[in-house]
NUMARLO-735528 format. One record per residue (C-alpha): residue number from 0; residue in three letters; x, y, z. Coordinates in steps of 0.1 Angstrom, whole numbers, plus 5000, padded with zeros to 4 digits. Layout:
<atoms>
+-----+-----+------+------+------+
!   k !   r !    x !    y !    z !
+-----+-----+------+------+------+
! NUM ! Ala !    X !    Y !    Z !
...
+-----+-----+------+------+------+
</atoms>
This chain:
<atoms>
+-----+-----+------+------+------+
!   k !   r !    x !    y !    z !
+-----+-----+------+------+------+
!   0 ! Unk ! 0718 ! 4200 ! 6300 !
!   1 ! Unk ! 0738 ! 4193 ! 6332 !
!   2 ! Unk ! 0716 ! 4193 ! 6362 !
!   3 ! Unk ! 0727 ! 4191 ! 6399 !
!   4 ! Unk ! 0702 ! 4184 ! 6427 !
!   5 ! Unk ! 0712 ! 4190 ! 6463 !
!   6 ! Unk ! 0692 ! 4165 ! 6484 !
!   7 ! Unk ! 0681 ! 4129 ! 6480 !
!   8 ! Unk ! 0648 ! 4131 ! 6499 !
!   9 ! Unk ! 0614 ! 4127 ! 6483 !
!  10 ! Unk ! 0616 ! 4160 ! 6465 !
!  11 ! Unk ! 0651 ! 4155 ! 6451 !
!  12 ! Unk ! 0645 ! 4120 ! 6439 !
!  13 ! Unk ! 0611 ! 4129 ! 6424 !
!  14 ! Unk ! 0629 ! 4158 ! 6406 !
!  15 ! Unk ! 0655 ! 4134 ! 6391 !
!  16 ! Unk ! 0628 ! 4110 ! 6380 !
!  17 ! Unk ! 0607 ! 4138 ! 6365 !
!  18 ! Unk ! 0637 ! 4152 ! 6346 !
!  19 ! Unk ! 0646 ! 4118 ! 6333 !
!  20 ! Unk ! 0610 ! 4113 ! 6321 !
!  21 ! Unk ! 0612 ! 4147 ! 6303 !
!  22 ! Unk ! 0643 ! 4136 ! 6284 !
!  23 ! Unk ! 0672 ! 4147 ! 6305 !
!  24 ! Unk ! 0700 ! 4123 ! 6313 !
!  25 ! Unk ! 0729 ! 4144 ! 6328 !
!  26 ! Unk ! 0716 ! 4145 ! 6363 !
!  27 ! Unk ! 0735 ! 4142 ! 6395 !
!  28 ! Unk ! 0722 ! 4141 ! 6431 !
!  29 ! Unk ! 0744 ! 4152 ! 6460 !
!  30 ! Unk ! 0732 ! 4141 ! 6495 !
!  31 ! Unk ! 0748 ! 4153 ! 6527 !
!  32 ! Unk ! 0741 ! 4120 ! 6546 !
!  33 ! Unk ! 0766 ! 4092 ! 6544 !
!  34 ! Unk ! 0738 ! 4067 ! 6540 !
!  35 ! Unk ! 0702 ! 4068 ! 6529 !
!  36 ! Unk ! 0684 ! 4048 ! 6556 !
!  37 ! Unk ! 0648 ! 4054 ! 6548 !
!  38 ! Unk ! 0640 ! 4071 ! 6580 !
!  39 ! Unk ! 0607 ! 4086 ! 6592 !
!  40 ! Unk ! 0571 ! 4074 ! 6598 !
!  41 ! Unk ! 0539 ! 4077 ! 6578 !
!  42 ! Unk ! 0530 ! 4103 ! 6552 !
!  43 ! Unk ! 0500 ! 4107 ! 6529 !
!  44 ! Unk ! 0503 ! 4111 ! 6492 !
!  45 ! Unk ! 0472 ! 4130 ! 6480 !
!  46 ! Unk ! 0456 ! 4123 ! 6447 !
!  47 ! Unk ! 0475 ! 4151 ! 6429 !
!  48 ! Unk ! 0508 ! 4136 ! 6439 !
!  49 ! Unk ! 0497 ! 4100 ! 6431 !
!  50 ! Unk ! 0487 ! 4113 ! 6396 !
!  51 ! Unk ! 0522 ! 4125 ! 6391 !
!  52 ! Unk ! 0538 ! 4092 ! 6403 !
!  53 ! Unk ! 0514 ! 4073 ! 6381 !
!  54 ! Unk ! 0525 ! 4093 ! 6351 !
!  55 ! Unk ! 0561 ! 4085 ! 6360 !
!  56 ! Unk ! 0552 ! 4048 ! 6358 !
!  57 ! Unk ! 0555 ! 4043 ! 6396 !
!  58 ! Unk ! 0519 ! 4036 ! 6405 !
!  59 ! Unk ! 0522 ! 3999 ! 6412 !
!  60 ! Unk ! 0555 ! 4002 ! 6430 !
!  61 ! Unk ! 0543 ! 4030 ! 6453 !
!  62 ! Unk ! 0508 ! 4015 ! 6457 !
!  63 ! Unk ! 0523 ! 3983 ! 6471 !
!  64 ! Unk ! 0539 ! 4003 ! 6499 !
!  65 ! Unk ! 0508 ! 4012 ! 6519 !
!  66 ! Unk ! 0470 ! 4016 ! 6521 !
!  67 ! Unk ! 0445 ! 4037 ! 6501 !
!  68 ! Unk ! 0423 ! 4053 ! 6528 !
!  69 ! Unk ! 0386 ! 4053 ! 6521 !
!  70 ! Unk ! 0376 ! 4081 ! 6545 !
!  71 ! Unk ! 0389 ! 4110 ! 6565 !
!  72 ! Unk ! 0370 ! 4117 ! 6597 !
!  73 ! Unk ! 0374 ! 4146 ! 6622 !
!  74 ! Unk ! 0364 ! 4141 ! 6659 !
!  75 ! Unk ! 0364 ! 4163 ! 6690 !
!  76 ! Unk ! 0387 ! 4155 ! 6719 !
!  77 ! Unk ! 0356 ! 4138 ! 6734 !
!  78 ! Unk ! 0354 ! 4114 ! 6705 !
!  79 ! Unk ! 0324 ! 4130 ! 6689 !
!  80 ! Unk ! 0323 ! 4130 ! 6651 !
!  81 ! Unk ! 0325 ! 4164 ! 6634 !
!  82 ! Unk ! 0329 ! 4158 ! 6597 !
!  83 ! Unk ! 0336 ! 4129 ! 6574 !
!  84 ! Unk ! 0344 ! 4128 ! 6538 !
!  85 ! Unk ! 0355 ! 4101 ! 6512 !
!  86 ! Unk ! 0390 ! 4101 ! 6500 !
!  87 ! Unk ! 0408 ! 4091 ! 6468 !
!  88 ! Unk ! 0388 ! 4071 ! 6443 !
!  89 ! Unk ! 0357 ! 4071 ! 6466 !
!  90 ! Unk ! 0357 ! 4109 ! 6464 !
!  91 ! Unk ! 0356 ! 4110 ! 6426 !
!  92 ! Unk ! 0393 ! 4113 ! 6418 !
!  93 ! Unk ! 0409 ! 4093 ! 6390 !
!  94 ! Unk ! 0438 ! 4085 ! 6414 !
!  95 ! Unk ! 0438 ! 4072 ! 6449 !
!  96 ! Unk ! 0452 ! 4087 ! 6481 !
!  97 ! Unk ! 0480 ! 4066 ! 6496 !
!  98 ! Unk ! 0492 ! 4063 ! 6532 !
!  99 ! Unk ! 0528 ! 4051 ! 6531 !
! 100 ! Unk ! 0559 ! 4049 ! 6553 !
! 101 ! Unk ! 0581 ! 4079 ! 6543 !
! 102 ! Unk ! 0613 ! 4058 ! 6545 !
! 103 ! Unk ! 0599 ! 4030 ! 6523 !
! 104 ! Unk ! 0588 ! 4056 ! 6498 !
! 105 ! Unk ! 0622 ! 4073 ! 6497 !
! 106 ! Unk ! 0639 ! 4039 ! 6492 !
! 107 ! Unk ! 0615 ! 4030 ! 6464 !
! 108 ! Unk ! 0622 ! 4063 ! 6446 !
! 109 ! Unk ! 0659 ! 4058 ! 6451 !
! 110 ! Unk ! 0656 ! 4023 ! 6435 !
! 111 ! Unk ! 0638 ! 4038 ! 6405 !
! 112 ! Unk ! 0664 ! 4065 ! 6401 !
! 113 ! Unk ! 0692 ! 4039 ! 6401 !
! 114 ! Unk ! 0673 ! 4018 ! 6375 !
! 115 ! Unk ! 0666 ! 4047 ! 6352 !
! 116 ! Unk ! 0697 ! 4069 ! 6356 !
! 117 ! Unk ! 0724 ! 4046 ! 6371 !
! 118 ! Unk ! 0748 ! 4055 ! 6399 !
! 119 ! Unk ! 0740 ! 4093 ! 6401 !
! 120 ! Unk ! 0735 ! 4097 ! 6438 !
! 121 ! Unk ! 0766 ! 4109 ! 6456 !
! 122 ! Unk ! 0765 ! 4105 ! 6494 !
! 123 ! Unk ! 0785 ! 4125 ! 6520 !
! 124 ! Unk ! 0783 ! 4158 ! 6500 !
! 125 ! Unk ! 0772 ! 4189 ! 6518 !
! 126 ! Unk ! 0765 ! 4220 ! 6498 !
! 127 ! Unk ! 0786 ! 4249 ! 6511 !
! 128 ! Unk ! 0788 ! 4274 ! 6482 !
! 129 ! Unk ! 0773 ! 4285 ! 6449 !
! 130 ! Unk ! 0789 ! 4306 ! 6422 !
! 131 ! Unk ! 0768 ! 4317 ! 6393 !
! 132 ! Unk ! 0784 ! 4351 ! 6387 !
! 133 ! Unk ! 0790 ! 4343 ! 6350 !
! 134 ! Unk ! 0753 ! 4337 ! 6344 !
! 135 ! Unk ! 0757 ! 4310 ! 6318 !
! 136 ! Unk ! 0764 ! 4282 ! 6343 !
! 137 ! Unk ! 0765 ! 4277 ! 6381 !
! 138 ! Unk ! 0792 ! 4260 ! 6402 !
! 139 ! Unk ! 0781 ! 4242 ! 6433 !
! 140 ! Unk ! 0808 ! 4236 ! 6460 !
! 141 ! Unk ! 0803 ! 4205 ! 6482 !
! 142 ! Unk ! 0822 ! 4196 ! 6514 !
! 143 ! Unk ! 0832 ! 4160 ! 6517 !
! 144 ! Unk ! 0853 ! 4139 ! 6541 !
! 145 ! Unk ! 0883 ! 4145 ! 6517 !
! 146 ! Unk ! 0878 ! 4183 ! 6514 !
! 147 ! Unk ! 0857 ! 4202 ! 6489 !
! 148 ! Unk ! 0847 ! 4196 ! 6453 !
! 149 ! Unk ! 0833 ! 4219 ! 6427 !
! 150 ! Unk ! 0806 ! 4208 ! 6403 !
! 151 ! Unk ! 0796 ! 4229 ! 6373 !
! 152 ! Unk ! 0761 ! 4227 ! 6360 !
! 153 ! Unk ! 0735 ! 4244 ! 6338 !
! 154 ! Unk ! 0709 ! 4242 ! 6366 !
! 155 ! Unk ! 0713 ! 4237 ! 6404 !
! 156 ! Unk ! 0682 ! 4226 ! 6423 !
! 157 ! Unk ! 0681 ! 4230 ! 6461 !
! 158 ! Unk ! 0659 ! 4201 ! 6474 !
! 159 ! Unk ! 0678 ! 4199 ! 6506 !
! 160 ! Unk ! 0650 ! 4202 ! 6531 !
! 161 ! Unk ! 0639 ! 4226 ! 6558 !
! 162 ! Unk ! 0675 ! 4234 ! 6567 !
! 163 ! Unk ! 0684 ! 4240 ! 6531 !
! 164 ! Unk ! 0720 ! 4251 ! 6524 !
! 165 ! Unk ! 0710 ! 4267 ! 6491 !
! 166 ! Unk ! 0682 ! 4286 ! 6507 !
! 167 ! Unk ! 0707 ! 4298 ! 6534 !
! 168 ! Unk ! 0732 ! 4309 ! 6508 !
! 169 ! Unk ! 0705 ! 4330 ! 6490 !
! 170 ! Unk ! 0689 ! 4342 ! 6522 !
! 171 ! Unk ! 0716 ! 4344 ! 6549 !
! 172 ! Unk ! 0694 ! 4363 ! 6573 !
! 173 ! Unk ! 0665 ! 4338 ! 6570 !
! 174 ! Unk ! 0670 ! 4325 ! 6605 !
! 175 ! Unk ! 0657 ! 4293 ! 6621 !
! 176 ! Unk ! 0625 ! 4276 ! 6613 !
! 177 ! Unk ! 0594 ! 4291 ! 6630 !
! 178 ! Unk ! 0580 ! 4271 ! 6659 !
! 179 ! Unk ! 0543 ! 4269 ! 6663 !
! 180 ! Unk ! 0545 ! 4261 ! 6700 !
! 181 ! Unk ! 0532 ! 4226 ! 6693 !
! 182 ! Unk ! 0553 ! 4194 ! 6698 !
! 183 ! Unk ! 0546 ! 4163 ! 6678 !
! 184 ! Unk ! 0552 ! 4127 ! 6688 !
! 185 ! Unk ! 0552 ! 4103 ! 6659 !
! 186 ! Unk ! 0552 ! 4066 ! 6659 !
! 187 ! Unk ! 0537 ! 4034 ! 6645 !
! 188 ! Unk ! 0519 ! 4006 ! 6664 !
! 189 ! Unk ! 0503 ! 3973 ! 6655 !
! 190 ! Unk ! 0467 ! 3973 ! 6668 !
! 191 ! Unk ! 0432 ! 3959 ! 6661 !
! 192 ! Unk ! 0417 ! 3978 ! 6631 !
! 193 ! Unk ! 0395 ! 4007 ! 6641 !
! 194 ! Unk ! 0363 ! 4018 ! 6622 !
! 195 ! Unk ! 0365 ! 4002 ! 6587 !
! 196 ! Unk ! 0403 ! 3996 ! 6589 !
! 197 ! Unk ! 0409 ! 4022 ! 6561 !
! 198 ! Unk ! 0400 ! 4055 ! 6578 !
! 199 ! Unk ! 0422 ! 4084 ! 6586 !
! 200 ! Unk ! 0411 ! 4100 ! 6618 !
! 201 ! Unk ! 0419 ! 4133 ! 6635 !
! 202 ! Unk ! 0407 ! 4141 ! 6670 !
! 203 ! Unk ! 0411 ! 4172 ! 6691 !
! 204 ! Unk ! 0417 ! 4208 ! 6684 !
! 205 ! Unk ! 0445 ! 4235 ! 6683 !
! 206 ! Unk ! 0457 ! 4227 ! 6718 !
! 207 ! Unk ! 0459 ! 4189 ! 6716 !
! 208 ! Unk ! 0453 ! 4165 ! 6688 !
! 209 ! Unk ! 0457 ! 4129 ! 6677 !
! 210 ! Unk ! 0460 ! 4117 ! 6641 !
! 211 ! Unk ! 0460 ! 4080 ! 6630 !
! 212 ! Unk ! 0459 ! 4061 ! 6597 !
! 213 ! Unk ! 0467 ! 4026 ! 6586 !
! 214 ! Unk ! 0500 ! 4019 ! 6569 !
! 215 ! Unk ! 0492 ! 3982 ! 6561 !
! 216 ! Unk ! 0462 ! 3961 ! 6555 !
! 217 ! Unk ! 0453 ! 3937 ! 6583 !
! 218 ! Unk ! 0477 ! 3908 ! 6586 !
! 219 ! Unk ! 0469 ! 3871 ! 6592 !
! 220 ! Unk ! 0461 ! 3878 ! 6628 !
! 221 ! Unk ! 0437 ! 3905 ! 6619 !
! 222 ! Unk ! 0458 ! 3933 ! 6633 !
! 223 ! Unk ! 0474 ! 3961 ! 6613 !
! 224 ! Unk ! 0501 ! 3987 ! 6616 !
! 225 ! Unk ! 0489 ! 4023 ! 6620 !
! 226 ! Unk ! 0508 ! 4055 ! 6619 !
! 227 ! Unk ! 0500 ! 4081 ! 6646 !
! 228 ! Unk ! 0508 ! 4117 ! 6655 !
! 229 ! Unk ! 0501 ! 4131 ! 6689 !
! 230 ! Unk ! 0503 ! 4168 ! 6694 !
! 231 ! Unk ! 0503 ! 4191 ! 6724 !
! 232 ! Unk ! 0508 ! 4229 ! 6727 !
! 233 ! Unk ! 0532 ! 4243 ! 6754 !
! 234 ! Unk ! 0553 ! 4212 ! 6758 !
! 235 ! Unk ! 0589 ! 4207 ! 6745 !
! 236 ! Unk ! 0609 ! 4233 ! 6725 !
! 237 ! Unk ! 0620 ! 4240 ! 6689 !
! 238 ! Unk ! 0655 ! 4228 ! 6697 !
! 239 ! Unk ! 0650 ! 4190 ! 6701 !
! 240 ! Unk ! 0668 ! 4165 ! 6679 !
! 241 ! Unk ! 0643 ! 4155 ! 6652 !
! 242 ! Unk ! 0653 ! 4119 ! 6654 !
! 243 ! Unk ! 0652 ! 4117 ! 6692 !
! 244 ! Unk ! 0634 ! 4087 ! 6706 !
! 245 ! Unk ! 0614 ! 4094 ! 6738 !
! 246 ! Unk ! 0597 ! 4075 ! 6765 !
! 247 ! Unk ! 0560 ! 4069 ! 6756 !
! 248 ! Unk ! 0548 ! 4070 ! 6792 !
! 249 ! Unk ! 0544 ! 4109 ! 6795 !
! 250 ! Unk ! 0526 ! 4110 ! 6762 !
! 251 ! Unk ! 0503 ! 4082 ! 6772 !
! 252 ! Unk ! 0495 ! 4103 ! 6803 !
! 253 ! Unk ! 0487 ! 4134 ! 6783 !
! 254 ! Unk ! 0460 ! 4114 ! 6764 !
! 255 ! Unk ! 0449 ! 4092 ! 6793 !
! 256 ! Unk ! 0412 ! 4104 ! 6790 !
! 257 ! Unk ! 0411 ! 4098 ! 6752 !
! 258 ! Unk ! 0395 ! 4064 ! 6752 !
! 259 ! Unk ! 0367 ! 4062 ! 6727 !
! 260 ! Unk ! 0345 ! 4034 ! 6715 !
! 261 ! Unk ! 0362 ! 4035 ! 6681 !
! 262 ! Unk ! 0398 ! 4037 ! 6693 !
! 263 ! Unk ! 0418 ! 4035 ! 6726 !
! 264 ! Unk ! 0443 ! 4063 ! 6720 !
! 265 ! Unk ! 0465 ! 4059 ! 6751 !
! 266 ! Unk ! 0468 ! 4021 ! 6744 !
! 267 ! Unk ! 0478 ! 4029 ! 6708 !
! 268 ! Unk ! 0505 ! 4052 ! 6720 !
! 269 ! Unk ! 0517 ! 4027 ! 6745 !
! 270 ! Unk ! 0519 ! 4000 ! 6718 !
! 271 ! Unk ! 0543 ! 4020 ! 6697 !
! 272 ! Unk ! 0576 ! 4004 ! 6686 !
! 273 ! Unk ! 0593 ! 4038 ! 6690 !
! 274 ! Unk ! 0582 ! 4074 ! 6694 !
! 275 ! Unk ! 0601 ! 4103 ! 6679 !
! 276 ! Unk ! 0597 ! 4139 ! 6690 !
! 277 ! Unk ! 0595 ! 4168 ! 6666 !
! 278 ! Unk ! 0588 ! 4205 ! 6670 !
! 279 ! Unk ! 0560 ! 4216 ! 6646 !
! 280 ! Unk ! 0579 ! 4242 ! 6626 !
! 281 ! Unk ! 0576 ! 4258 ! 6592 !
! 282 ! Unk ! 0594 ! 4287 ! 6573 !
! 283 ! Unk ! 0581 ! 4320 ! 6562 !
! 284 ! Unk ! 0573 ! 4324 ! 6525 !
! 285 ! Unk ! 0601 ! 4337 ! 6503 !
! 286 ! Unk ! 0599 ! 4366 ! 6478 !
! 287 ! Unk ! 0615 ! 4343 ! 6451 !
! 288 ! Unk ! 0630 ! 4308 ! 6448 !
! 289 ! Unk ! 0649 ! 4313 ! 6415 !
! 290 ! Unk ! 0682 ! 4332 ! 6411 !
! 291 ! Unk ! 0695 ! 4328 ! 6376 !
! 292 ! Unk ! 0705 ! 4291 ! 6371 !
! 293 ! Unk ! 0694 ! 4280 ! 6406 !
! 294 ! Unk ! 0661 ! 4274 ! 6423 !
! 295 ! Unk ! 0645 ! 4257 ! 6454 !
! 296 ! Unk ! 0621 ! 4228 ! 6456 !
! 297 ! Unk ! 0601 ! 4211 ! 6483 !
! 298 ! Unk ! 0607 ! 4219 ! 6520 !
! 299 ! Unk ! 0637 ! 4240 ! 6510 !
! 300 ! Unk ! 0613 ! 4263 ! 6493 !
! 301 ! Unk ! 0581 ! 4261 ! 6513 !
! 302 ! Unk ! 0583 ! 4240 ! 6545 !
! 303 ! Unk ! 0549 ! 4240 ! 6561 !
! 304 ! Unk ! 0529 ! 4225 ! 6589 !
! 305 ! Unk ! 0516 ! 4190 ! 6583 !
! 306 ! Unk ! 0480 ! 4203 ! 6586 !
! 307 ! Unk ! 0463 ! 4188 ! 6555 !
! 308 ! Unk ! 0490 ! 4161 ! 6548 !
! 309 ! Unk ! 0505 ! 4180 ! 6519 !
! 310 ! Unk ! 0543 ! 4184 ! 6524 !
! 311 ! Unk ! 0555 ! 4154 ! 6504 !
! 312 ! Unk ! 0528 ! 4159 ! 6478 !
! 313 ! Unk ! 0537 ! 4195 ! 6471 !
! 314 ! Unk ! 0574 ! 4185 ! 6466 !
! 315 ! Unk ! 0563 ! 4160 ! 6440 !
! 316 ! Unk ! 0542 ! 4187 ! 6422 !
! 317 ! Unk ! 0573 ! 4210 ! 6423 !
! 318 ! Unk ! 0594 ! 4183 ! 6407 !
! 319 ! Unk ! 0570 ! 4176 ! 6379 !
! 320 ! Unk ! 0564 ! 4213 ! 6372 !
! 321 ! Unk ! 0601 ! 4221 ! 6372 !
! 322 ! Unk ! 0609 ! 4193 ! 6348 !
! 323 ! Unk ! 0581 ! 4203 ! 6324 !
! 324 ! Unk ! 0593 ! 4239 ! 6323 !
! 325 ! Unk ! 0629 ! 4229 ! 6317 !
! 326 ! Unk ! 0618 ! 4207 ! 6288 !
! 327 ! Unk ! 0595 ! 4232 ! 6272 !
! 328 ! Unk ! 0608 ! 4268 ! 6280 !
! 329 ! Unk ! 0633 ! 4285 ! 6256 !
! 330 ! Unk ! 0661 ! 4286 ! 6281 !
! 331 ! Unk ! 0670 ! 4273 ! 6316 !
! 332 ! Unk ! 0666 ! 4308 ! 6330 !
! 333 ! Unk ! 0631 ! 4312 ! 6315 !
! 334 ! Unk ! 0622 ! 4277 ! 6328 !
! 335 ! Unk ! 0632 ! 4284 ! 6363 !
! 336 ! Unk ! 0614 ! 4318 ! 6363 !
! 337 ! Unk ! 0582 ! 4303 ! 6350 !
! 338 ! Unk ! 0584 ! 4275 ! 6376 !
! 339 ! Unk ! 0588 ! 4301 ! 6403 !
! 340 ! Unk ! 0559 ! 4321 ! 6389 !
! 341 ! Unk ! 0536 ! 4290 ! 6389 !
! 342 ! Unk ! 0546 ! 4272 ! 6421 !
! 343 ! Unk ! 0556 ! 4299 ! 6446 !
! 344 ! Unk ! 0523 ! 4318 ! 6449 !
! 345 ! Unk ! 0504 ! 4285 ! 6451 !
! 346 ! Unk ! 0525 ! 4272 ! 6480 !
! 347 ! Unk ! 0525 ! 4306 ! 6497 !
! 348 ! Unk ! 0487 ! 4305 ! 6498 !
! 349 ! Unk ! 0488 ! 4269 ! 6511 !
! 350 ! Unk ! 0514 ! 4278 ! 6538 !
! 351 ! Unk ! 0491 ! 4305 ! 6550 !
! 352 ! Unk ! 0462 ! 4281 ! 6552 !
! 353 ! Unk ! 0482 ! 4255 ! 6572 !
! 354 ! Unk ! 0490 ! 4282 ! 6597 !
! 355 ! Unk ! 0453 ! 4286 ! 6601 !
! 356 ! Unk ! 0452 ! 4248 ! 6606 !
! 357 ! Unk ! 0440 ! 4241 ! 6571 !
! 358 ! Unk ! 0410 ! 4217 ! 6568 !
! 359 ! Unk ! 0415 ! 4208 ! 6605 !
! 360 ! Unk ! 0399 ! 4242 ! 6613 !
! 361 ! Unk ! 0366 ! 4223 ! 6618 !
! 362 ! Unk ! 0381 ! 4208 ! 6650 !
! 363 ! Unk ! 0390 ! 4241 ! 6664 !
! 364 ! Unk ! 0356 ! 4256 ! 6656 !
! 365 ! Unk ! 0339 ! 4227 ! 6674 !
! 366 ! Unk ! 0361 ! 4233 ! 6704 !
! 367 ! Unk ! 0354 ! 4271 ! 6704 !
! 368 ! Unk ! 0317 ! 4268 ! 6699 !
! 369 ! Unk ! 0309 ! 4237 ! 6720 !
! 370 ! Unk ! 0338 ! 4230 ! 6744 !
! 371 ! Unk ! 0319 ! 4204 ! 6763 !
! 372 ! Unk ! 0304 ! 4186 ! 6733 !
! 373 ! Unk ! 0272 ! 4187 ! 6714 !
! 374 ! Unk ! 0240 ! 4168 ! 6705 !
! 375 ! Unk ! 0242 ! 4175 ! 6668 !
! 376 ! Unk ! 0273 ! 4190 ! 6651 !
! 377 ! Unk ! 0251 ! 4210 ! 6627 !
! 378 ! Unk ! 0238 ! 4230 ! 6657 !
! 379 ! Unk ! 0274 ! 4240 ! 6661 !
! 380 ! Unk ! 0288 ! 4242 ! 6626 !
! 381 ! Unk ! 0264 ! 4243 ! 6597 !
! 382 ! Unk ! 0269 ! 4217 ! 6569 !
! 383 ! Unk ! 0276 ! 4244 ! 6544 !
! 384 ! Unk ! 0304 ! 4258 ! 6565 !
! 385 ! Unk ! 0320 ! 4223 ! 6569 !
! 386 ! Unk ! 0318 ! 4218 ! 6531 !
! 387 ! Unk ! 0333 ! 4252 ! 6524 !
! 388 ! Unk ! 0363 ! 4246 ! 6547 !
! 389 ! Unk ! 0370 ! 4213 ! 6530 !
! 390 ! Unk ! 0366 ! 4226 ! 6495 !
! 391 ! Unk ! 0387 ! 4258 ! 6502 !
! 392 ! Unk ! 0417 ! 4237 ! 6512 !
! 393 ! Unk ! 0414 ! 4213 ! 6483 !
! 394 ! Unk ! 0413 ! 4242 ! 6458 !
! 395 ! Unk ! 0443 ! 4259 ! 6474 !
! 396 ! Unk ! 0463 ! 4227 ! 6475 !
! 397 ! Unk ! 0455 ! 4219 ! 6439 !
! 398 ! Unk ! 0436 ! 4187 ! 6445 !
! 399 ! Unk ! 0399 ! 4196 ! 6442 !
! 400 ! Unk ! 0386 ! 4166 ! 6422 !
! 401 ! Unk ! 0370 ! 4186 ! 6394 !
! 402 ! Unk ! 0401 ! 4207 ! 6387 !
! 403 ! Unk ! 0426 ! 4178 ! 6392 !
! 404 ! Unk ! 0407 ! 4154 ! 6369 !
! 405 ! Unk ! 0405 ! 4181 ! 6342 !
! 406 ! Unk ! 0440 ! 4195 ! 6344 !
! 407 ! Unk ! 0463 ! 4189 ! 6315 !
! 408 ! Unk ! 0492 ! 4165 ! 6321 !
! 409 ! Unk ! 0527 ! 4176 ! 6331 !
! 410 ! Unk ! 0542 ! 4147 ! 6310 !
! 411 ! Unk ! 0564 ! 4160 ! 6282 !
! 412 ! Unk ! 0559 ! 4146 ! 6247 !
! 413 ! Unk ! 0595 ! 4137 ! 6240 !
! 414 ! Unk ! 0590 ! 4133 ! 6202 !
! 415 ! Unk ! 0580 ! 4169 ! 6200 !
! 416 ! Unk ! 0611 ! 4183 ! 6216 !
+-----+-----+------+------+------+
</atoms>
């Protein structure tokens, strides 16, 4: 089977690795960028994604890239603790959660693709057309510096991000990504460890928020690199360059009062090597991803807000599910339809939850019910309500420990094919 993947991000590379593990070899990846530079800042790989990477034989390689957080803790904008829960192995999962640099992860996946499949990544190829009128194959047209080239395939996968060309070809009236009204500033900084040095923290509410988590274990001097995200509503626009570096001083000023005994947030922002500005955007859910021999994957299919730290993880789940279906269904068309049936409703529900701030809703509830703080969080939000919010999101995202640990594997038994 000839398989073409548009996009060499985390989703596209994970798809290639998943397909190779399922027994496919004729795989080509076409990336519009002229060079893969491993850009970005930190992301979290949740246990359901780490399970899939482990089953792909990548656990040691990916685990070496970052830190396995022990705890996730939510705070108010006054620094008061709202809710804390164990993460990864400490929460009863069979697989850890990992905080890694997105660019380093992308390069590690690229390295694995080259080892297992060879020179299959073609740079400087931008998808501009798709022709599948015959039904038995699809022809993807790519623009290059030399002109255009047509590539015939049995399956074409659009893993080309939030500005997906394949999505736009299927849905020409889709429009631009939907802006939430929030602007994010993302960066990394080397600071003294806070709390236990392995905790992911979120402080604030729906108007203003700060997120931080370690990307490295403490170094010889005792300091460690952390990733942070600062958010503010009503600042910026949806039209900024997503790789635009900005002056940290105005952002430091926005958080000037956020100095807590467990972390000095303005000092952390000021210590950043570089701060990149992003609009918080997503896309509306689609009625279908699959058309004949083509389908969408990752952000191309279901770009969502980062509430819940699930974007990259869901792309990996897409990749593994798609490969499993292609290896076990009676035809490529049936495989893509079943993949659509399984993954699209699940991600649609998750997208809706992220628009309601996902598990971070506990911070908004604390703000609404006790804007000036509280003596005891349980006077504001009962323990049962806190637990319900956390469990609801895990179930929707597919990583409740009970269901994840019990779920059957997506690894294909090649000898049975």
